[in-house]
C-alpha positions as a Markdown table, in Angstrom:
| # | Residue | x | y | z |
|---|---|---|---|---|
| 1 | Met | 109.0 | 74.6 | 116.1 |
| 2 | Pro | 110.1 | 77.7 | 118.0 |
| 3 | Thr | 111.9 | 80.4 | 116.1 |
| 4 | Pro | 114.6 | 81.8 | 118.3 |
| 5 | Ser | 116.0 | 85.3 | 118.1 |
| 6 | Ser | 118.1 | 87.3 | 120.6 |
| 7 | Thr | 115.2 | 89.6 | 121.2 |
| 8 | Tyr | 112.1 | 87.5 | 120.6 |
| 9 | Ser | 110.8 | 84.0 | 120.2 |
| 10 | Leu | 108.0 | 82.9 | 117.9 |
| 11 | Lys | 106.0 | 79.7 | 118.5 |
| 12 | Pro | 102.9 | 78.3 | 116.8 |
| 13 | Gly | 99.9 | 76.8 | 118.5 |
| 14 | Val | 100.7 | 77.8 | 122.0 |
| 15 | Ser | 98.3 | 77.3 | 125.0 |
| 16 | Leu | 97.1 | 80.5 | 126.5 |
| 17 | Ala | 95.5 | 78.9 | 129.6 |
| 18 | Glu | 98.5 | 79.5 | 131.9 |
| 19 | Arg | 98.8 | 83.1 | 130.6 |
| 20 | Thr | 95.5 | 84.4 | 132.0 |
| 21 | Thr | 94.1 | 84.5 | 135.5 |
| 22 | Phe | 90.9 | 82.6 | 134.4 |
| 23 | Arg | 93.0 | 79.6 | 133.0 |
| 24 | Val | 90.4 | 78.9 | 130.3 |
| 25 | Pro | 91.7 | 76.5 | 127.7 |
| 26 | Ala | 92.5 | 78.4 | 124.5 |
| 27 | Arg | 95.4 | 78.4 | 122.0 |
| 28 | Ala | 97.0 | 81.2 | 120.0 |
| 29 | Ala | 97.8 | 80.5 | 116.3 |
| 30 | Trp | 101.2 | 82.2 | 117.1 |
| 31 | Leu | 102.8 | 83.5 | 120.3 |
| 32 | Ala | 105.7 | 86.0 | 120.3 |
| 33 | Glu | 107.7 | 86.6 | 123.5 |
| 34 | Val | 109.3 | 90.0 | 122.9 |
| 35 | Glu | 112.2 | 91.1 | 125.0 |
| 36 | Ala | 113.0 | 94.3 | 123.0 |
| 37 | Ala | 110.6 | 96.6 | 121.2 |
| 38 | Ala | 113.3 | 97.1 | 118.6 |
| 39 | Ala | 112.5 | 93.5 | 117.5 |
| 40 | Leu | 109.0 | 94.4 | 116.3 |
| 41 | Pro | 109.9 | 95.3 | 112.7 |
| 42 | Glu | 111.7 | 92.0 | 112.1 |
| 43 | Leu | 109.0 | 90.0 | 114.0 |
| 44 | Leu | 106.0 | 91.5 | 112.3 |
| 45 | Ala | 107.6 | 91.2 | 108.8 |
| 46 | Arg | 107.9 | 87.4 | 109.2 |
| 47 | Pro | 105.8 | 85.6 | 106.6 |
| 48 | Glu | 104.2 | 83.4 | 109.2 |
| 49 | Val | 102.6 | 86.3 | 111.0 |
| 50 | Ala | 102.6 | 89.2 | 108.5 |
| 51 | Gly | 99.0 | 90.5 | 108.2 |
| 52 | Leu | 97.6 | 88.5 | 111.1 |
| 53 | Lys | 95.5 | 90.3 | 113.7 |
| 54 | Leu | 97.5 | 91.1 | 116.9 |
| 55 | Leu | 96.7 | 91.0 | 120.5 |
| 56 | Ala | 99.1 | 92.4 | 123.1 |
| 57 | Leu | 98.8 | 90.3 | 126.2 |
| 58 | Gly | 100.3 | 91.4 | 129.5 |
| 59 | Ala | 99.7 | 89.3 | 132.6 |
| 60 | Gly | 96.3 | 88.2 | 131.3 |
| 61 | Ser | 94.4 | 89.5 | 134.4 |
| 62 | Asn | 91.8 | 91.3 | 132.3 |
| 63 | Thr | 91.5 | 88.8 | 129.4 |
| 64 | Leu | 89.1 | 85.9 | 129.0 |
| 65 | Phe | 89.4 | 83.8 | 125.9 |
| 66 | Ser | 86.2 | 82.0 | 124.9 |
| 67 | Arg | 87.9 | 80.2 | 122.0 |
| 68 | Asp | 91.2 | 79.9 | 120.3 |
| 69 | Tyr | 92.8 | 83.1 | 119.0 |
| 70 | Asp | 93.6 | 82.9 | 115.3 |
| 71 | Gly | 96.2 | 85.7 | 115.2 |
| 72 | Leu | 99.5 | 86.6 | 116.8 |
| 73 | Val | 99.6 | 87.1 | 120.6 |
| 74 | Leu | 102.4 | 89.5 | 121.6 |
| 75 | His | 103.7 | 89.2 | 125.1 |
| 76 | Phe | 106.3 | 91.7 | 126.2 |
| 77 | Ala | 108.9 | 90.1 | 128.4 |
| 78 | Asn | 111.2 | 93.1 | 128.6 |
| 79 | Ser | 112.1 | 94.6 | 131.9 |
| 80 | Gly | 113.8 | 97.7 | 133.3 |
| 81 | Ile | 113.1 | 100.8 | 135.4 |
| 82 | Glu | 115.1 | 103.9 | 134.8 |
| 83 | Val | 114.9 | 107.2 | 136.7 |
| 84 | Leu | 115.1 | 110.0 | 134.1 |
| 85 | Glu | 114.6 | 112.9 | 136.5 |
| 86 | Asp | 114.8 | 112.6 | 140.2 |
| 87 | Gly | 112.8 | 115.7 | 141.0 |
| 88 | Glu | 109.3 | 116.8 | 141.9 |
| 89 | Pro | 107.7 | 115.3 | 140.0 |
| 90 | Ala | 110.1 | 112.4 | 139.1 |
| 91 | Arg | 110.2 | 111.0 | 135.6 |
| 92 | Ile | 110.6 | 107.3 | 135.4 |
| 93 | Arg | 110.8 | 105.1 | 132.3 |
| 94 | Val | 109.4 | 101.6 | 132.8 |
| 95 | Ala | 109.5 | 98.7 | 130.4 |
| 96 | Ala | 106.2 | 97.2 | 129.3 |
| 97 | Gly | 107.0 | 93.8 | 130.7 |
| 98 | Glu | 107.5 | 94.9 | 134.2 |
| 99 | Asp | 104.9 | 93.7 | 136.8 |
| 100 | Trp | 102.7 | 96.7 | 137.7 |
| 101 | Asp | 102.4 | 95.9 | 141.4 |
| 102 | Gly | 106.1 | 95.3 | 141.6 |
| 103 | Phe | 106.7 | 98.7 | 140.0 |
| 104 | Val | 104.4 | 100.5 | 142.5 |
| 105 | Arg | 106.2 | 98.8 | 145.3 |
| 106 | Trp | 109.6 | 99.8 | 143.8 |
| 107 | Ser | 108.5 | 103.4 | 143.6 |
| 108 | Leu | 107.2 | 103.5 | 147.1 |
| 109 | Gln | 110.4 | 101.9 | 148.5 |
| 110 | Arg | 112.3 | 104.8 | 146.9 |
| 111 | Gly | 110.1 | 107.5 | 148.2 |
| 112 | Tyr | 108.2 | 108.3 | 145.0 |
| 113 | Ala | 104.7 | 109.0 | 146.3 |
| 114 | Gly | 101.5 | 109.0 | 144.2 |
| 115 | Leu | 101.0 | 105.5 | 143.0 |
| 116 | Glu | 100.0 | 104.0 | 146.4 |
| 117 | Asn | 96.3 | 103.8 | 145.5 |
| 118 | Leu | 97.2 | 101.7 | 142.5 |
| 119 | Ile | 99.0 | 99.0 | 144.4 |
| 120 | Phe | 97.8 | 95.3 | 144.2 |
| 121 | Ile | 96.4 | 95.8 | 140.7 |
| 122 | Pro | 97.5 | 92.8 | 138.7 |
| 123 | Gly | 99.0 | 93.1 | 135.3 |
| 124 | Ser | 102.0 | 94.6 | 133.5 |
| 125 | Val | 103.2 | 98.2 | 133.1 |
| 126 | Gly | 102.5 | 98.0 | 129.4 |
| 127 | Ala | 98.9 | 97.1 | 129.9 |
| 128 | Ala | 98.3 | 99.9 | 132.5 |
| 129 | Pro | 97.7 | 102.7 | 130.0 |
| 130 | Ile | 95.6 | 100.6 | 127.6 |
| 131 | Gln | 93.0 | 100.1 | 130.3 |
| 132 | Asn | 93.8 | 103.3 | 132.2 |
| 133 | Ile | 93.9 | 101.2 | 135.4 |
| 134 | Gly | 92.6 | 102.8 | 138.5 |
| 135 | Ala | 91.5 | 102.4 | 142.1 |
| 136 | Tyr | 90.4 | 104.5 | 145.1 |
| 137 | Gly | 90.0 | 107.6 | 143.0 |
| 138 | Ala | 93.3 | 107.4 | 141.2 |
| 139 | Glu | 94.0 | 106.5 | 137.6 |
| 140 | Val | 97.3 | 105.7 | 135.9 |
| 141 | Ala | 96.5 | 108.6 | 133.5 |
| 142 | Glu | 97.4 | 111.0 | 136.3 |
| 143 | Phe | 101.0 | 109.7 | 136.3 |
| 144 | Val | 101.8 | 109.1 | 132.6 |
| 145 | Ala | 103.8 | 111.8 | 130.8 |
| 146 | Glu | 104.1 | 109.8 | 127.6 |
| 147 | Val | 103.9 | 106.3 | 126.2 |
| 148 | Glu | 106.1 | 104.8 | 123.6 |
| 149 | Ala | 104.1 | 102.5 | 121.3 |
| 150 | Trp | 104.4 | 100.7 | 118.0 |
| 151 | Asp | 102.3 | 102.3 | 115.2 |
| 152 | Arg | 101.3 | 99.4 | 113.0 |
| 153 | Glu | 100.3 | 101.6 | 110.1 |
| 154 | Ala | 103.5 | 103.7 | 110.1 |
| 155 | Arg | 105.5 | 100.6 | 111.1 |
| 156 | Gly | 107.5 | 102.5 | 113.6 |
| 157 | Ser | 107.8 | 103.6 | 117.2 |
| 158 | Val | 105.9 | 106.6 | 118.3 |
| 159 | Arg | 105.8 | 108.6 | 121.5 |
| 160 | Leu | 102.3 | 109.7 | 122.6 |
| 161 | Thr | 101.9 | 112.5 | 125.1 |
| 162 | Asn | 99.4 | 112.1 | 127.9 |
| 163 | Arg | 96.9 | 114.1 | 125.9 |
| 164 | Ala | 97.4 | 112.0 | 122.8 |
| 165 | Cys | 96.7 | 108.8 | 124.8 |
| 166 | Glu | 93.1 | 110.1 | 125.1 |
| 167 | Phe | 92.6 | 108.6 | 128.6 |
| 168 | Gly | 89.1 | 108.1 | 129.8 |
| 169 | Tyr | 87.4 | 106.0 | 132.4 |
| 170 | Arg | 89.0 | 102.5 | 131.8 |
| 171 | Asn | 89.8 | 103.6 | 128.3 |
| 172 | Ser | 92.5 | 105.0 | 126.1 |
| 173 | Val | 93.4 | 105.4 | 122.4 |
| 174 | Phe | 95.1 | 102.1 | 122.7 |
| 175 | Lys | 91.8 | 100.3 | 123.0 |
| 176 | Arg | 90.7 | 101.8 | 119.7 |
């Protein structure tokens, strides 16, 4: 039975097939749709999921399940794009649940140049720094000032500078 909250939902035994581009049949022991990062402390403290391994799943374009996942799958369904500084360079805060290609198109429509080589890459904004997505000689690391993340050990939100993200070719601290 789903557990509703104003900022997340938690469901047991959810199919993951429609949540990945490969559409391979697999189920998650638990799936949480998170609409606000502030809900993470409450969600992760729930007895049903406390201590389970976690997998953050964006649009599922870089994920292939070969079997059921016996942990908690987190899907960030939050949205929002906010221009913090409209200068050169601009500083823009983007929610993890935003569609990456949609964000690139949004930025180009408003005259923010730089991301055009990263258009058509499937996935979510929140997944982009994990994989350090790239194409045609550009990587997302070139455009990230900082990433707000959830530190599972400290049980709190942290802001990591570009350097602290330890970006490498298709790699970052978030993969480790």
